Wavefront OBJ file of the C-alpha trace (Angstrom):
o trace
v -52.218 -22.651 -16.835
v -55.963 -22.253 -17.433
v -55.705 -19.786 -20.350
v -53.285 -22.041 -22.252
v -55.362 -25.142 -21.552
v -58.538 -23.398 -22.693
v -56.953 -22.129 -25.901
v -55.384 -25.510 -26.687
v -58.611 -27.413 -26.000
v -60.543 -25.132 -28.345
v -57.813 -25.356 -31.015
v -58.176 -29.147 -30.807
v -61.907 -28.646 -31.462
v -63.096 -29.492 -27.939
v -66.552 -27.957 -27.596
v -67.465 -29.132 -24.096
v -67.558 -27.381 -20.753
v -64.335 -25.968 -19.302
v -64.190 -25.002 -15.643
v -61.933 -24.625 -12.636
v -62.381 -24.329 -8.886
v -60.053 -21.347 -8.559
v -60.391 -17.690 -9.468
v -58.762 -16.507 -12.656
v -57.389 -13.210 -13.902
v -59.794 -11.879 -16.557
v -57.078 -9.834 -18.258
v -54.785 -12.874 -18.665
v -57.678 -15.059 -19.871
v -58.542 -12.482 -22.522
v -54.915 -11.967 -23.591
v -53.955 -15.645 -23.805
v -57.179 -17.497 -24.646
v -59.164 -14.675 -26.272
v -62.628 -15.644 -27.532
v -61.810 -19.291 -26.776
v -62.345 -18.449 -23.090
v -65.986 -17.459 -23.639
v -68.167 -19.805 -21.598
v -65.348 -20.754 -19.211
v -66.732 -21.238 -15.683
v -64.793 -20.664 -12.480
v -65.352 -20.228 -8.780
v -64.157 -16.676 -8.365
v -63.096 -14.514 -5.500
v -65.561 -14.049 -2.684
v -66.121 -10.397 -3.485
v -68.395 -9.900 -6.453
v -69.614 -6.267 -6.390
v -73.218 -7.150 -5.558
v -72.273 -8.596 -2.130
v -69.419 -6.278 -1.045
v -69.599 -4.351 2.211
v -68.105 -0.871 2.588
v -65.066 -2.526 4.215
v -64.553 -4.778 1.182
v -64.996 -1.820 -1.172
v -62.289 -0.009 0.791
v -60.004 -3.048 0.487
v -60.619 -3.211 -3.281
v -59.662 0.465 -3.667
v -56.480 0.026 -1.626
v -55.588 -3.142 -3.561
v -56.039 -1.395 -6.925
v -53.920 1.525 -5.727
v -51.057 -0.850 -4.856
v -51.442 -3.476 -7.624
v -52.730 -1.287 -10.436
v -55.818 -3.417 -11.087
v -58.224 -5.719 -9.277
v -57.553 -9.451 -9.293
v -60.579 -11.539 -8.375
v -58.510 -13.979 -6.313
v -57.688 -11.164 -3.871
v -61.356 -11.191 -2.871
v -60.813 -14.617 -1.367
v -57.339 -14.039 0.045
v -58.491 -11.005 2.058
v -60.194 -13.446 4.427
v -57.028 -15.282 5.494
v -55.335 -12.607 7.591
v -58.671 -11.460 8.997
v -59.449 -14.994 10.172
v -56.002 -15.571 11.668
v -56.089 -12.340 13.664
v -59.666 -12.753 14.867
v -59.091 -16.404 15.772
v -56.000 -15.474 17.784
v -58.092 -12.933 19.647
v -60.609 -15.654 20.580
v -57.960 -18.313 21.286
v -55.817 -16.113 23.510
v -52.097 -15.401 23.835
v -51.074 -19.057 24.141
v -52.295 -19.670 20.591
v -49.519 -17.472 19.187
v -46.945 -20.158 20.006
v -49.144 -23.247 20.502
v -51.004 -24.426 17.404
v -53.136 -26.807 19.490
v -54.546 -23.813 21.401
v -55.301 -22.131 18.081
v -57.050 -25.256 16.759
v -59.201 -25.500 19.901
v -60.742 -22.126 19.057
v -61.789 -23.077 15.517
v -65.052 -24.938 16.236
v -66.485 -22.137 18.380
v -65.202 -19.205 16.307
v -67.924 -17.100 14.631
v -68.115 -13.397 13.815
v -70.194 -11.220 11.537
v -68.566 -11.277 8.106
v -67.048 -7.793 7.677
v -66.752 -8.180 3.906
v -70.429 -8.759 3.047
v -73.310 -6.282 2.808
v -75.765 -8.677 4.410
v -75.139 -9.833 7.976
v -73.793 -13.376 7.622
v -71.671 -15.400 10.010
v -68.004 -15.929 9.184
v -66.719 -19.194 10.567
v -64.598 -22.224 9.888
v -66.316 -25.012 7.965
v -65.400 -28.481 6.792
v -66.302 -30.616 9.807
v -68.991 -32.502 7.895
v -66.544 -33.509 5.152
v -63.139 -33.520 6.810
v -64.087 -34.221 10.453
v -62.522 -30.902 11.479
v -63.394 -27.261 10.757
v -60.328 -26.009 8.907
v -61.663 -24.137 5.893
v -62.803 -20.529 5.922
v -66.481 -20.267 5.034
v -66.221 -17.647 2.294
v -68.947 -17.074 -0.299
v -68.502 -19.186 -3.420
v -69.039 -16.939 -6.429
v -69.497 -18.967 -9.611
v -68.667 -16.925 -12.706
v -68.793 -17.374 -16.444
v -66.253 -15.596 -18.651
v -67.746 -13.702 -21.600
v -66.046 -11.187 -23.889
v -63.215 -10.252 -21.551
v -65.035 -10.177 -18.242
v -66.588 -12.372 -15.602
v -70.330 -12.418 -15.043
v -71.765 -13.890 -11.855
v -73.875 -17.003 -12.410
v -74.719 -17.535 -8.743
v -73.405 -17.132 -5.213
v -73.333 -20.102 -2.866
v -71.787 -21.087 0.423
v -70.457 -24.093 2.288
v -72.238 -24.747 5.547
v -71.702 -27.501 8.078
l 1 2 3 4 5 6 7 8 9 10 11 12 13 14 15 16 17 18 19 20 21 22 23 24 25 26 27 28 29 30 31 32 33 34 35 36 37 38 39 40 41 42 43 44 45 46 47 48 49 50 51 52 53 54 55 56 57 58 59 60 61 62 63 64 65 66 67 68 69 70 71 72 73 74 75 76 77 78 79 80 81 82 83 84 85 86 87 88 89 90 91 92 93 94 95 96 97 98 99 100 101 102 103 104 105 106 107 108 109 110 111 112 113 114 115 116 117 118 119 120 121 122 123 124 125 126 127 128 129 130 131 132 133 134 135 136 137 138 139 140 141 142 143 144 145 146 147 148 149 150 151 152 153 154 155 156 157 158 159 160
């Protein structure tokens, strides 16, 4: 929806800021919104090249081989399965069939983030805002779209 909304807003002479909290596909933005997408800001996938570990680089290569091209959102989605499997390992066998056992492991779960160059902790966050740690603490890469590609503005994180 973002490319159509961007194009329409610009056609209606809207000159203000346009942004979203989800990653976008640069190719689709360029095809649908064209130059109208220049300046569009989004929180992209958690895998901008400057922070990728060798493991993330390997994932990117495998993804491109299967999908034909990289999609920035995949850099965030790669965390989901990793977190589920590692949390199950911490929570134990009961957590496979008992969600309460799985949830008990969330507050204490922490590992070194395998997808980042720098050693950072990968954990569940959200307790400060939602009273329970249920979100995966992935890097938040804020991008601006310019001339068909995303450029990183800054990299942040959510910490409890």
